[in-house]
C-alpha positions, 0 to 999 in steps of 0.5 A: 434115415437112421433112428438112432443117432450118438453124438460125441460131444467135443468139436462135433456138438459144441466147440470146446476147444477155449475151455479144454487148453486153457485148462491143460495149459493150468494143468501143466503150469501147476506142474511146472512142466512147459507147454510150449508144443503142447497144446496142439488142440490136434492133442489135447481134444478128443482122446482122454487127457491120461491117456495123452499126459502118458502117451504123448507127453511122456508122463507115468502113471502117477504124474499123468495123475498128477496133471490130471488134477490140475486140470480138474481143478480148473475146466470144473468151475472154468473151464466146461463153460468156455464152450459153445454149441456149433451154430445149428446143432441146436437146431439140428436135434430139435428137427432129430428128436420131431422125426423121429429120431432119436439121440445120444451125446457118448463121449470120452469127457467125465459124464457130470461135465457133458451132463453141465455141458448139454445143459447149458446150452441147449442140448440137455431137451433133446437127447434121450441119453449121456454117457461119459467115463466117470473123473480119472476113469481110463473108459475108451470110447467104444466103452462108452458107445456100448452103454448106450447100444446097450440101453437101446437094446435089438431095436438098434440093429440097424438103426444106428449112428456115429457122428463124429471129428475123430479117428477115435469115433471111427475106432469106437464104431469099427468096435461096435459095428456101427457105421459112422459119420465125421464131421468137418467142422471139428477139430480132425484132419485130413491125415486122420481121415486118410488113415482111419478113413469113416463111411460117410463125412460131411462138412456142416451142420446141414449136411450133417443133418441131410445125411442122418435123414438120408437126404443125399450121397455123402460117402466118404472118399479118400483124396 
C-alpha cells in the first residue's frame, strides 16, 4: 500500500476533453486557422498547450502565445467546467483518505483552473495539495511533481506513487524516481504504453483503488 499518491487531473480524475477541445477549436478559429485534423484528444489533452501549438501545429513562439490567450479566453470562463469526475473517483478518494493515504493533484493544467475544477467536482476535500503551472508557464509534469514531492519531504521516500493516463506522467515519474500507475479509462493509447511503459496498468477505477491499496498484481506487461 502506498502512503502518498500523486494524481494527474485530465483523463485520470476527470473527463475533461470536451472543454479543452472546444476551447482549442475556439482559439484556432479566432486565429483564422483550420481545426481540421487538429482536435484529436490524444493531441490536445495532456501536454502543455503551448508545447502543442509550437511542436505539433508548427506555430512560432509568438503565434503560440496568441493562440493560447484565445484558448484561455474561453476555457477560463466556460471550458473548464465542461468536465466531470469519472464515475467512482470521488468515493475512491474518500476511501483513500479514510485509510490514511495522502492524495495530491499534479497536473499540467494551470493551477488556478485545477483548483476551481477540484472544488467544483468534489475532489478538493480529499486532496492535500493541488499543483500546476501558472497560466502561460512552460513547467513540465516533472517540475510540478517535484513541487509536490518537496512538500512531502523525506517521509515520501519509497511510499509515493504517480497515477496518470499519458506518457507525460510516465516520463515525470521516471525523472522523479517514482513508480507509476497508468489508467486505461483516460486519454492514453496502447502505442504510448508500448513506447513508454508504466510500472502498473489498471482498466477501471475499482482496479486503481485496489492497486493503490496493494490488493492484486497490476504490473504492466506489454502486448
